[in-house]
C-alpha positions as CSV (number, residue, x, y, z in Angstrom):
1,M,12.8,-20.8,-0.5
2,G,16.5,-21.9,-0.7
3,L,16.0,-23.1,-4.3
4,F,14.4,-19.8,-5.3
5,I,17.3,-17.8,-3.8
6,L,19.9,-20.1,-5.5
7,F,18.1,-19.7,-8.9
8,I,18.0,-15.9,-8.5
9,V,21.8,-15.8,-7.6
10,K,22.7,-18.1,-10.5
11,S,20.6,-16.2,-13.0
12,R,22.0,-12.7,-12.1
13,K,24.5,-12.7,-14.9
14,Y,21.9,-13.5,-17.5
15,I,19.5,-10.9,-16.2
16,A,22.4,-8.3,-16.2
17,Y,23.1,-9.3,-19.8
18,I,19.5,-8.7,-20.9
19,I,19.4,-5.4,-19.1
20,D,22.7,-4.2,-20.7
21,K,21.7,-5.3,-24.2
22,H,18.2,-3.7,-24.0
23,K,18.9,-0.9,-21.5
24,D,17.0,1.7,-23.5
25,T,13.8,-0.3,-23.7
26,F,14.1,-2.6,-20.6
27,V,11.6,-0.8,-18.3
28,F,9.2,-0.5,-21.2
29,M,9.5,-4.2,-21.9
30,L,8.8,-5.0,-18.2
31,F,5.8,-2.6,-18.2
32,C,4.4,-4.6,-21.1
33,V,5.1,-7.9,-19.5
34,G,3.5,-6.8,-16.2
35,L,0.5,-5.4,-18.0
36,I,0.0,-8.6,-20.0
37,L,0.3,-10.8,-16.9
38,R,-2.3,-8.8,-15.0
39,I,-4.7,-8.6,-17.9
40,L,-4.4,-12.4,-18.5
41,Y,-5.0,-13.2,-14.9
42,Y,-8.1,-11.0,-14.9
43,F,-9.6,-12.6,-17.9
44,I,-8.7,-16.2,-16.8
45,V,-10.1,-15.8,-13.3
46,K,-12.8,-13.2,-14.0
47,P,-13.3,-12.1,-10.4
48,M,-16.6,-10.5,-9.5
49,P,-16.7,-7.6,-7.0
50,C,-17.8,-8.3,-3.5
51,S,-17.7,-6.6,-0.1
52,D,-15.9,-3.2,-0.3
53,F,-15.1,-3.7,-3.9
54,L,-18.7,-4.2,-4.9
55,F,-19.5,-1.0,-2.9
56,Y,-16.9,1.0,-4.8
57,H,-18.3,-0.2,-8.2
58,Q,-21.9,0.4,-7.3
59,Y,-21.3,3.8,-5.8
60,A,-19.1,4.9,-8.7
61,T,-21.8,3.7,-11.2
62,N,-24.3,6.0,-9.4
63,I,-21.9,8.9,-9.4
64,S,-21.3,8.5,-13.1
65,N,-25.0,8.9,-13.5
66,G,-25.1,12.1,-11.4
67,I,-26.3,10.4,-8.2
68,F,-23.9,11.6,-5.5
69,S,-25.8,10.6,-2.3
70,P,-24.0,7.9,-0.2
71,L,-24.7,4.3,-1.2
72,D,-25.2,3.4,2.5
73,K,-24.8,4.9,5.9
74,T,-21.4,3.5,6.5
75,C,-20.0,6.5,4.5
76,L,-21.0,8.6,7.5
77,I,-18.7,6.6,9.8
78,F,-15.9,6.0,7.2
79,P,-15.9,9.1,5.0
80,H,-12.8,8.0,3.1
81,R,-14.9,5.4,1.3
82,V,-16.4,8.3,-0.8
83,G,-13.0,9.4,-2.1
84,F,-12.1,6.3,-4.3
85,S,-15.7,6.1,-5.5
86,L,-15.7,9.7,-6.7
87,L,-12.6,9.2,-8.7
88,L,-13.8,5.9,-10.1
89,G,-17.2,7.5,-10.9
90,L,-15.4,10.2,-12.9
91,V,-13.7,7.5,-14.9
92,Y,-17.0,5.6,-15.4
93,F,-18.6,8.9,-16.6
94,L,-15.9,9.1,-19.3
95,I,-15.7,5.5,-20.4
96,G,-18.8,3.8,-19.1
97,A,-19.4,1.6,-16.0
98,S,-18.7,-2.1,-15.9
99,F,-16.8,-4.6,-13.8
100,T,-14.2,-5.2,-16.5
101,K,-13.5,-1.5,-17.0
102,G,-13.2,-1.0,-13.2
103,S,-10.6,-3.8,-13.0
104,L,-8.7,-2.6,-16.0
105,I,-8.4,0.9,-14.5
106,N,-7.0,-0.8,-11.3
107,I,-4.5,-2.7,-13.4
108,L,-3.5,0.6,-15.1
109,F,-2.7,2.2,-11.7
110,S,-0.8,-0.9,-10.7
111,M,1.4,-0.5,-13.8
112,I,1.9,3.3,-13.1
113,N,3.2,2.2,-9.7
114,L,5.8,0.1,-11.5
115,L,7.2,3.3,-13.0
116,L,7.0,5.2,-9.7
117,I,8.8,2.4,-7.8
118,Y,11.5,2.4,-10.5
119,I,12.0,6.2,-10.0
120,L,12.1,5.7,-6.2
121,A,14.8,3.1,-6.6
122,L,16.8,5.4,-8.8
123,K,16.6,8.1,-6.2
124,M,17.6,5.7,-3.4
125,Y,20.3,3.6,-5.1
126,D,21.2,3.4,-8.8
127,K,19.9,2.4,-12.2
128,H,20.8,-1.3,-11.8
129,T,18.9,-1.5,-8.6
130,A,16.0,0.3,-10.2
131,N,16.0,-2.3,-13.0
132,V,15.9,-5.2,-10.5
133,V,13.0,-3.6,-8.5
134,S,11.0,-3.2,-11.7
135,I,11.5,-6.9,-12.3
136,L,10.3,-7.8,-8.8
137,Y,7.2,-5.6,-9.1
138,A,6.2,-6.7,-12.6
139,L,6.4,-10.4,-11.6
140,W,5.1,-10.0,-8.0
141,P,2.3,-12.6,-8.0
142,A,0.2,-11.0,-5.2
143,Q,0.2,-7.7,-7.1
144,I,-0.7,-9.5,-10.3
145,M,-3.7,-11.2,-8.6
146,Y,-4.8,-8.3,-6.4
147,S,-4.8,-5.8,-9.4
148,S,-7.7,-7.8,-10.8
149,V,-10.2,-6.6,-8.2
150,I,-11.8,-3.1,-7.9
151,A,-9.8,-2.1,-4.9
152,S,-8.6,1.3,-3.7
153,E,-5.0,0.3,-2.7
154,N,-3.4,0.8,-6.1
155,L,-4.6,4.3,-6.6
156,F,-3.7,5.1,-3.0
157,I,-0.2,3.8,-3.5
158,T,0.1,5.9,-6.7
159,F,-0.7,9.1,-4.8
160,F,1.4,7.9,-1.8
161,L,4.5,7.2,-3.9
162,T,4.1,10.4,-6.0
163,A,4.0,12.5,-2.8
164,V,7.3,11.0,-1.6
165,L,9.0,11.5,-5.0
166,F,7.9,15.1,-4.9
167,F,9.4,15.5,-1.4
168,I,12.7,14.0,-2.6
169,E,12.7,16.4,-5.6
170,S,12.0,19.3,-3.3
171,I,15.1,18.6,-1.3
172,D,17.4,17.9,-4.3
173,N,16.4,21.0,-6.3
174,T,17.0,24.8,-6.2
175,P,14.9,27.0,-3.9
176,S,12.6,28.1,-6.7
177,K,11.8,24.5,-7.7
178,N,11.7,23.5,-4.1
179,I,8.5,25.6,-3.6
180,I,6.8,23.9,-6.6
181,F,7.6,20.4,-5.6
182,S,6.7,21.0,-1.9
183,L,3.3,22.3,-3.0
184,L,2.8,19.2,-5.2
185,C,3.9,17.0,-2.3
186,G,1.2,18.4,0.0
187,I,-1.5,18.1,-2.7
188,F,-0.7,14.4,-3.3
189,I,-0.6,13.6,0.4
190,A,-4.1,15.1,0.7
191,L,-5.3,13.1,-2.4
192,A,-3.9,9.9,-0.8
193,Q,-5.5,10.7,2.5
194,R,-8.9,11.0,0.8
195,I,-8.5,7.4,-0.4
196,R,-7.1,6.0,2.9
197,P,-6.6,8.0,6.1
198,V,-3.3,6.2,6.9
199,A,-1.7,8.6,4.3
200,Q,-1.5,11.2,7.1
201,M,1.5,9.2,8.4
202,L,3.6,10.9,5.7
203,I,3.3,14.2,7.5
204,L,5.3,12.7,10.3
205,V,7.6,10.5,8.1
206,L,8.6,13.5,5.9
207,F,9.2,15.7,9.0
208,I,11.6,13.2,10.6
209,S,13.3,12.1,7.4
210,G,13.6,15.6,6.2
211,F,15.7,16.7,9.2
212,V,18.0,13.6,8.9
213,I,18.6,14.2,5.1
214,I,19.0,17.9,5.5
215,K,21.5,17.5,8.3
216,I,23.6,15.2,6.2
217,K,23.4,17.6,3.2
218,K,24.0,20.6,5.5
219,K,21.2,22.8,4.2
220,N,20.3,24.6,7.4
221,G,16.8,26.1,7.5
222,F,15.9,24.3,4.3
223,I,13.6,21.7,5.8
224,E,11.6,24.2,7.9
225,K,10.5,26.0,4.8
226,T,9.9,22.8,2.8
227,Y,7.8,21.3,5.6
228,L,5.8,24.4,6.2
229,I,4.9,24.6,2.5
230,I,3.9,20.9,2.4
231,L,1.8,21.3,5.5
232,V,0.0,24.5,4.2
233,S,-0.5,22.8,0.8
234,F,-1.9,19.7,2.5
235,I,-4.4,21.6,4.7
236,I,-5.6,23.9,1.9
237,T,-6.1,20.9,-0.5
238,I,-8.0,19.0,2.3
239,L,-10.3,22.0,2.9
240,I,-11.1,22.5,-0.8
241,M,-11.8,18.7,-1.3
242,N,-13.9,18.6,1.8
243,A,-16.0,21.6,0.7
244,V,-16.5,20.0,-2.8
245,I,-17.2,16.5,-1.5
246,K,-19.6,17.7,1.2
247,F,-21.5,19.8,-1.3
248,L,-21.8,16.8,-3.7
249,T,-22.4,13.9,-1.3
250,G,-23.3,15.6,2.0
251,V,-20.5,13.6,3.8
252,P,-18.1,15.8,5.7
253,L,-14.4,14.9,5.9
254,R,-13.7,13.5,9.4
255,W,-11.4,10.8,10.7
256,S,-11.2,8.8,13.9
257,I,-9.5,5.6,15.0
258,G,-12.3,4.7,17.5
259,Y,-14.1,2.0,15.6
260,N,-10.9,0.4,14.1
261,F,-9.4,0.5,17.5
262,M,-12.3,-1.4,19.0
263,V,-12.2,-4.1,16.3
264,G,-8.4,-4.2,16.8
265,T,-8.8,-5.2,20.4
266,N,-11.4,-7.9,20.0
267,L,-9.8,-11.1,21.3
268,K,-12.6,-13.4,20.0
269,S,-12.5,-12.1,16.4
270,H,-8.6,-12.0,16.4
271,D,-8.7,-8.3,15.7
272,V,-10.4,-8.6,12.2
273,Y,-13.8,-7.4,11.1
274,N,-16.7,-9.1,12.9
275,N,-20.5,-8.6,12.9
276,K,-20.8,-8.3,16.7
277,D,-18.6,-5.1,16.8
278,A,-20.4,-3.8,13.7
279,L,-23.7,-3.7,15.7
280,I,-22.5,-0.5,17.3
281,L,-23.1,1.4,14.0
282,G,-26.8,0.8,14.1
283,K,-27.0,1.2,17.9
284,Y,-25.9,4.8,17.6
285,N,-27.7,5.4,14.3
286,Y,-24.5,5.9,12.4
287,D,-23.6,9.0,14.4
288,F,-19.9,9.6,13.7
289,K,-19.0,11.1,17.1
290,K,-21.0,8.7,19.2
291,V,-19.9,5.6,17.3
292,H,-16.2,6.4,17.5
293,K,-16.3,7.7,21.0
294,E,-18.1,4.7,22.4
295,S,-15.9,2.4,20.4
296,F,-12.8,4.0,21.8
297,K,-14.1,3.4,25.4
298,I,-14.8,-0.2,24.7
299,A,-11.3,-0.7,23.2
300,I,-9.7,0.8,26.4
301,E,-11.9,-1.4,28.6
302,R,-10.9,-4.6,26.7
303,I,-7.2,-3.7,27.1
304,K,-7.6,-3.1,30.8
305,L,-9.6,-6.3,31.4
306,H,-7.2,-8.6,29.4
307,P,-3.7,-6.9,29.1
308,K,-2.0,-10.3,28.6
309,G,-4.6,-11.2,26.0
310,F,-4.0,-7.9,24.2
311,L,-0.2,-8.6,24.1
312,K,-0.9,-12.0,22.6
313,L,-3.3,-10.3,20.1
314,I,-0.4,-8.0,18.9
315,E,1.6,-11.2,18.1
316,E,-1.4,-12.5,16.1
317,K,-1.7,-9.1,14.3
318,I,2.0,-9.2,13.3
319,A,1.4,-12.7,11.8
320,I,-1.7,-11.7,10.0
321,L,-0.3,-8.4,8.6
322,W,3.2,-9.3,7.8
323,G,3.2,-13.1,7.4
324,D,0.2,-13.7,5.1
325,E,0.3,-12.9,1.4
326,T,-2.7,-14.9,0.3
327,C,-5.4,-12.2,0.5
328,S,-4.7,-11.5,-3.2
329,I,-5.9,-15.0,-4.0
330,N,-8.8,-15.0,-1.6
331,W,-10.2,-11.7,-2.8
332,S,-9.7,-12.4,-6.5
333,F,-11.1,-16.0,-6.2
334,T,-14.1,-14.9,-4.1
335,Q,-17.4,-14.9,-6.0
336,R,-15.5,-15.4,-9.2
337,A,-17.3,-16.0,-12.5
338,N,-15.0,-18.8,-13.6
339,L,-16.8,-21.6,-11.8
340,K,-14.7,-24.3,-13.4
341,L,-11.5,-22.8,-12.0
342,S,-13.1,-22.3,-8.6
343,R,-13.7,-26.0,-8.2
344,N,-10.0,-26.8,-8.9
345,T,-8.5,-26.7,-5.4
346,L,-5.1,-27.9,-6.7
347,I,-4.6,-24.7,-8.6
348,K,-5.5,-22.5,-5.7
349,E,-3.2,-24.5,-3.3
350,F,-0.4,-24.1,-5.8
351,L,-1.0,-20.4,-6.1
352,I,-1.0,-20.0,-2.3
353,I,2.4,-21.7,-2.0
354,Y,3.7,-19.7,-4.9
355,V,2.7,-16.3,-3.5
356,Q,3.9,-17.2,0.0
357,V,7.4,-18.4,-1.2
358,F,7.8,-15.3,-3.4
359,Y,6.9,-13.1,-0.5
360,L,9.3,-14.9,1.9
361,V,12.1,-14.4,-0.7
362,L,11.3,-10.7,-0.8
363,L,11.4,-10.5,3.0
364,F,14.7,-12.4,3.0
365,F,16.3,-9.9,0.6
366,I,14.8,-6.9,2.4
367,I,16.8,-8.0,5.5
368,F,20.1,-8.3,3.4
369,G,19.3,-5.0,1.7
370,L,19.0,-3.3,5.0
371,L,22.3,-4.7,6.2
372,F,24.0,-3.5,3.0
373,S,22.3,0.0,3.2
374,L,22.9,0.9,6.9
375,K,25.1,3.8,6.0
376,K,22.8,5.2,3.3
377,D,20.5,8.1,4.3
378,S,18.3,7.4,1.3
379,I,16.5,4.5,3.0
380,I,15.2,6.6,5.9
381,I,11.8,7.3,4.3
382,S,11.1,3.7,3.4
383,V,12.1,2.5,6.9
384,L,10.0,5.0,8.6
385,V,6.9,4.2,6.4
386,F,7.4,0.5,7.5
387,L,7.9,1.4,11.2
388,I,4.8,3.5,11.4
389,H,2.7,0.9,9.7
390,F,4.2,-1.7,12.0
391,L,3.5,0.2,15.2
392,S,0.1,1.7,14.4
393,Y,-1.5,-1.7,13.6
394,F,-0.7,-2.8,17.1
395,L,-3.9,-1.0,18.0
396,L,-6.0,-1.1,14.8
397,E,-7.9,-3.7,12.9
398,V,-5.7,-5.6,10.5
399,Q,-6.0,-7.3,7.2
400,S,-3.1,-8.9,5.4
401,R,-3.5,-6.6,2.4
402,Y,-2.8,-3.6,4.6
403,H,0.9,-4.4,4.3
404,Y,1.1,-3.5,0.6
405,P,2.1,0.2,0.9
406,A,4.9,-0.6,3.4
407,I,6.3,-3.6,1.4
408,I,6.3,-1.6,-1.8
409,F,8.5,1.0,-0.1
410,L,10.8,-1.8,1.0
411,L,11.0,-3.3,-2.5
412,P,14.0,-1.1,-3.6
413,I,15.9,-2.3,-0.4
414,A,15.1,-5.9,-1.4
415,A,16.3,-5.2,-4.9
416,Y,19.6,-3.7,-3.5
417,G,20.0,-6.8,-1.3
418,M,19.4,-9.1,-4.2
419,K,21.8,-7.1,-6.5
420,D,24.6,-7.3,-3.9
421,F,23.8,-10.7,-2.5
422,K,26.6,-13.2,-2.5
423,L,26.5,-16.9,-1.5
424,E,29.3,-16.2,0.9
425,C,26.9,-13.9,2.8
426,L,24.5,-16.8,3.2
427,K,27.4,-19.1,4.4
428,N,28.6,-16.6,7.0
429,F,25.0,-16.1,8.1
430,L,24.5,-19.9,8.6
431,K,27.8,-20.1,10.5
432,C,26.7,-17.4,12.9
433,I,23.4,-19.3,13.5
434,Q,25.4,-22.5,14.2
435,R,27.7,-20.8,16.7
436,S,24.8,-19.2,18.6
C-alpha cells in the first residue's frame, strides 16, 4: 500500500502534464480507456449470469417477448426486482436478448457514471479534482470487473447520481430553473428507488444537506420550496410507476425491511443470505405482509436473546461491507464460460490482492480528503450518503457490493485528498502515531 501511495505521489507531475496538454480531450480519452478495459475484461473472463443476475436476464428476456408476469414468487416479497428487469426488457426488445448484450449495457451505464462522477467532483471541488476522480473511476479494478455482470447497481447509481446533481443545480440556479431541476430530482429518486429501495435515503439526505447549504448561502425559504417540489415529484412519479407496473406485472409497489432485518440478525449465517431464513417465504406462501411482519418479530427476538452477539455481528457487518472488495471477482468468476481461466488460481489470487490494495489506497485518501475538506460545505451530501449507508446496515443483511454507491460518492473526496497529498502529511501522521 505504501509503494502504491509513493508511486501516485511521485507520478502527480506527469499526470498533471498529460491533463494540461490534453485538457480538452482528457475526459473523453479516459472514457475510452475505461470502456476498453471493461469490454476486454468481459470478453476475456466471459462471466455467465447466476443468482439474481440470471433472474434479471431471464425475466428481461420474457418481458422483451411480451410476457410480463413475474418470473417467480420472490417478486411478491421483493417488488424492486421487477424494476431493473423491466428497463432491461425494454432494451432487449429494441436490440435483442443475450448475455453479451446485457453485460455490454451494464458496461455502458458504468461509463455514464464516470461522466456523472466527473460532474459531481466539479460541483464539489474544481476541474483538477474532477480529472483525478475520472482517472480513479476509469481504472477502479472492482468496477471494471463488476461491470461485466448483469447487475442492477450501475443503473441504480446512474439514477442516484443524477438525482443528486439535479438537486445541486436546483440550489445553484434561479427560481424558475429551480422548479425544473427540483422536479427532475424527484423523478430520478423515484426511478432509483424502483431499482433499489435504499434510494429513499436521498429524501432525508437532501433535506438535511439542503438546510446546511442554504444556511451558508443565506437563501431563506429557498430549501422549503425546493424540498416540497422534490417530495411531490417523487410521490407522483412513484404512484404513476406503481400503477403502470402493477397493470403490466400484477406486482404492487411495496417496501419493508422485515425480511432483510431478520437475515441481518442471524448470528449463525453471519448476517448474509441463508437457506434457513429463506424458508419463511414458503411457510407464509409468499404473502408480503405476513412474511415481513413475522420476519421482523424474529429479528427483534434474536436481538433480545443475544444482545452481545448482535453487537459482535455489527462488527462483522462493518468488516464485510466496508473491508471486502473481492465480490467483483467472485461474481464475475462464478459460473464463467472461460474454464481455462477458472482453473488458474494464481490469476484469481493476484486479482484479489490487486483489488484489495487499490481499495485500501482509496480509503486512505478518503481520510485525507476529509481532513482537507472539513471547512467545505460541498462534502455534506457525500458524507451523509455514507453515514446513512453505514448506520442502516447495522440492522440489514449485508453483501460487500452494497458499499459501491457510498464509496462512489466518496471518490471525489479521495481525489481531492490525492491531489493535495504531500509526503510531509504522511510523516506528521506517523509522528503522531509514534507519540500516542
